[in-house]
Steps between C-alpha positions, in 0.01 A plus 500: 500500500634164388696573196627824333659517163635825360452496123585729212237723328498264204403205730167656595216270384209741602411715196353771721820532699710518175254762375545709804867465503513626128282780596732592798797476245326728248413761769870533596571717202873449541502540876591217749129475603169685434319702752170412666352803284598324188289201581144518397255257663300472194796386304551197727134445598525135396746446797365752751368242751833325504712816564611642825651842542759546774626826625864503603535697831851601584457689825563434784620166340427298168156357506237392237134602531236336290318791327275258325468120511329379175148347549581161354806467718258591793263223397784243470659575829202580707639836637559856369840649551388851410648765727717247694882470507670189365699475827169483700395177325527180708871395542582217276634398154246706306574833676866421472476441127307819450736711697796362330359561147399856576838579650665359188272704272585827691871421497534356141222726339414225253216242473504159651303193385402208705312172495401391859261278688272641764218369700193706587141421611551118480629525148861442368599732210764524254561859450689715248600860568681811365605759753553834321666807633352850448663844567373856493846635452626242269775380741350391831242236540203653685229250396496122403238346259467130591320297241405149628295228319434152590598243242352200699252471794441181684328402836732425802391192677 
């Protein structure tokens, strides 16, 4: 990861991400965050391939397991993270970024938004993302919905 910029929600340029975020806001219904059960895949079908769902595992220690890695994200990166833990990812800046963001989501119980550069499969990509907490009890984050879209893709020499 070359460059990471945390942005405000109103700085999002990707319409699909803005729409998923608004959907997340609507589903809260006065709570700090919605539950996974409140999210209907059909309602966000336009973004499904760009969504990863991440389980928050607390015992024996805090870890993050990819329940689902969106098909468009798999195609962009060249690998599928489904059923893997974020801390099992190859050590380096991308893993460190993921773990930091997920820990912040659990601690802060609030969405985070980023613009970042990545390199996968001989392509450099400018990405935009919204990382959204979900909670079955309305208080503790037990799942994370990560919505990631490329804004630019270019070959790396």
